[in-house]
Residue, then its C-alpha position, 0 to 999 in steps of 0.5 A: m711812257t707818255q706819248t707826246e704829240p708831233p709839234l704841228a699836230r692838228r695844224r693845217v699848213l698851206v704849201l706854195e712851191d713851184d719846184y716839184r722836188l722841193a714841194g715833195d720834201l716840204t710836204r713830207g717834212l711837214r706831215a712827219a711833224g704832224a701837219t695836214v698839208m694843203g697843196p702843194y700848189p705851184s701858183v698863187r692862183q691855184a692856192l687862192s682858188r683852193l682857199e676860197r673853196e675851203g673857206y680859208a681853213v688854214d693855220a699857217a703857210v709856207l710860201d716860195l717867194d718867187l714862182r717863176g717870176e711871180t711873187s707870193y706877196r699877194l697870197a701872203d697879204v690875203l693870209t695875213r689879213r686873215g691872221v694866218p702866220v706866213a713863212f717864206v722860203t727862197g733861193r734868193e738872197p735874204g735882202a731880196i724880200h720886199p721890205a714890207w715882209r722882212e719881219r716874216p720868217c724867211l728860210p733859205k733853200p734848201v730848207d732845213e726841215a727842223r728849222l721850218v717846223s720850229v718856226l711854224a710851231g712857234a707861230 
C-alpha cells in the first residue's frame, strides 16, 4: 500500500480571519490537509508584521475580505506582488469584492473545507 501525501503537504498557508471560531475551523482544516498554518491573524497589521519578521516565507494565503470594517486588500496586494496565491473568504455577497480582485478565488462563509483545500492545492 502506497501512502500519498496530503494535498497541502510542505505548504505554508497564511490565515487572516477575525472570527475566532472560523479561524479555528480554517486552521484545523488546513492542517488536516497537511499545511503549516501561519496565524491565524485577526488584523492586516499583525499579519504584515509577522511576514516581515519571517521574510515572507509563505506559499498561499486565505484572507477574510472584511475585518470589522478593514479590508484585506492591502495584504493581498503585498502577497500578490511576491507571487503568493491568495484566496478570499467572505460572508458578504460575491459582488462585494472589489473589481480588481474578482479574478481571485472567493469562497462564501461558512467555508467548504474541501473546496478551499482544492483551490489552494491548485494554486
